[in-house]
MIDRENGU-147620 format. One record per residue: z, y, x of N, C-alpha, C, CB in turn. Coordinates in steps of 0.05 Angstrom, whole numbers, plus 5000, padded with zeros to 4 digits. Glycine has a CB too. Layout:
<sites>
ZYXZYXZYXZYX...
</sites>
This chain:
<sites>
479349105326481149075304483649265307482048785301484749295332487149465334486549755326488149465363484049855332483350125324483350145293480650205335482249945280482249945251485049945240480549705240486749785251489549765242490850045245491149555258490450175268491550435272490550635251490950535301488050635246486850825227487950775199483850805227487950515191488950455164491850505160488350165158493450475182496350515179497150815182497750355200495350985191496251265195494551465180496051325225492551375166490851565150490751475121487951575162489951655103489651565075487651335073488751805057487951175052486150945048483251045045486950785023481350895057478550965053477650935024476750795072475451065017474351034990472950754988472451264983472250684964471050414959468450374976470350384930466850584979464450554995465050485024462750814993467050615035467850555063468950275065469950765072470550195046471549915046469249715046473449865022467249775029464949595027463449585054462949685005463249805068461849815094463449655114461550105104466049675114467749515133467449225127470749605131467549145101467248865093464448765102467548835063462448925099459748845107459548795137457649055099460948965152460948925181462348665188462449155195464648605176466048355181464348115175468748355165463248115150461847875141459147845155461447885111457948065163455448055178455947925205454248335182458247985217459047855242459447555239461547995254460947485218461547205213459047045208463447175189457247145192454846995185452347075202454147045155452847205224450647275243448447425229449547015255449147635214447247805200445547665179445547945220446447425170445047285149446647305123444546985157445547195102446847195076449347035077444947085055451447115061453946975060453446685051456047115042454746495064454446215057456746125039454346045082458946275040461346215023462146475010463746095041462946464985463746704970466046844984464546624941465947104984467947254998470747214987467247554997470947164962473547104950474646844960473347094919472846654967473746394978474446415007471546184974472946565022473246575051475946695060471046735064477146855042479746975049482146775044480247225032481546555032483546345028484346205054482646135008486446055053487245895076485245665081490145775073485245545104483445325110483945095091483845235140486445045084487044825065485844875038490144805062485345125031484145195005481145255007485645424992479945175028477045205032476145465044475745175006478045625054477345885065477545885096479146095054477246125107477446155136479746345144474846255147481546405125483746595129482646875138485646495150480346945126479247205132480947425119476347225121481047655132482647875122481347995098483048085144482848035076481948195054482748485061483248095026480848645068481348905080482849085061478749035088482349065035483749235016486749165014482449214988487348905013490048815013491448875039490148505007490048845061491148905087491849205089489148835109490149375078490749665078493249715062488349815066493549595039495949635023498449535037495749484996498249305051500549205066501349395088499848925078499449515101500049705122501449955110497549795137500550035087501850265074504650195066500150355049505049955055507749875047509649855070507549605032508549795094510349775118511750045124508649685142510650265114511950525117514550535102510050745109514850385080517250395064519650315081517050205039519350105097521550025115522350245134520849765130520350375145520850595164522250825151518250695177521450895126522751115112525651045104521151185086526150795096528750715088530750665111528650475071529750635135531350585158532950835165529650485182535550835160537251065165537651115195539951025152537250915212537550945241535051075254538050675254532851065240530351185251530351485245527851045239530351645266530351935263527952055277532952055274525551955271523152055284522352325273520851845280520752475288519852735280518152725254518252865302516452515252514852495227516552465203512852265229518852335206520652295183522052555176522752075190522752705195524052965190522053155176525053095216519553145185517453315172517053225143514853295188516852965139516452865112518752935094516052555112521252915104523552985088523553285082526152915103522653445101522553735097520453805076521853885124518153665077515953725058516553625030513353615069517653385028517853255002520753194993516352995002522653245011525453185005525952885010526053254976528452805010528952515015528152354991532052475020527252114996526251924975528151694972523351824982530751754971532751544971532251344948535451664969531751434924531651264901528851204890533251384879526851334901524151304890523151014891522151474906524250854910523350574912524450404889524350464939526450504875527650354853526350414826530650414852524650604825523350674800521450454791521750944803520650474765518650284755515850364764518850274724513950184760511250224770510050494760509449994762510250534734509050774722510251034733509350764691512851034737514151274747513451324777517251244745513251104792512451134820509651244822512650864835507851144807505051234808504851524800503251064789506251614779506251894771507452074792507651934744509651984804510852134825508952164849513552004834507551944855505651944878503552144874504451664881502452164850500252354845501352644847499152314816503852684840504952954842505353064870507552964827505352874890505852954918503753144929506152714935501253084923499053244934498253174962499753534933499552974974498852885001497552604998501452875019495052575006493552325002494852085015490752355012495952125040497051895054499551795039497851975082501451975033503951885020503451794992506052115021501451904979500651814953499751524954498351984941498151454975497251174979499650984985495251155002501551085000503950925007505450854981505851075026505851064964507351014940505850844919508151284927503250894917501550734899501550434908498750844897501350394934501450114944504149984938500850114974506250134941508950034935509149974905511150234943507950144888508050104860506649844852506750334845504449774866503049524860504749284869500349514874506349314890507949094901510449044884508749164929511749264875514249234862513949134833515749504862516049054821515948954794517549144775516948664791516749154750518249314731520849164724516549364705522849314714525349184707524948974685527349394698526148744689525848524670528348474653525048274685530448604661532948564645534648824646534648324656536748834632538449074630539549154657540649034610540348964673541549034699539449174717542548774713537049064718534849194734534249474723532249024733534249504697533749764685535949964693533649734654538449874693540650054699540750134729543249924692539349984746539250044775537250274780538449794791535550334761533550544766534850814766531350524744533850994782534951274782534051424757533951424807535551634751534951794727532551974733537351964720532552104756530452304762527752174767531252464787525652304756522852214758522351954744522052194788524151864727523851614713522551654685526551464710520151554681518851604656520051444633515851524659521751244639523051094618525451234606523950824629526251454619528551604610527651884603530851604632527851954578527052224569529352344554524552204551529352614554531452764540530152934518533152944559
</sites>
C-alpha cells in the first residue's frame, strides 16, 4: 500500500482502466479470488453502515492530489519542487479561491497532467460562491464569471 500511495501522490492520476485493475486486485484479495459477496459501493462504507471501510481508490487518489494544495499554500515551505513549479507556472496565490468552472479551465490550460489533476481534484472539493461575499472574494484573473 505505501508504494501505491507514493505513486498516486506523485504521478498523474491513472486512467479508468488502471483504476479498475487496482480495484480488481483489492477485491480479489478480499474475496479470495471469488465473486464479490457485497456490492463495492457498500463495502467502502463504515462498519456501522454495513461496509468494511474499504478504500475507494478514486476518492483516495483525489484526496492525495488535494493534499498538495496545503503544501503549495504553505509560505514557510521552500522546497525545490515548489520553486520549479512557481518558475514554470507562476505563483498560484488566488487560484484556490476561483469557482469550480474557472479552476477546471485553468487546470486544462496548464499542460501538465499532474498539476491539472491537482487542480481538477480541488475543483471537485471546493464549492461555488453561494452569496455576494463569497463572490467578491474571488480573484479577477482567470475567473470565468467576470468578463469584459
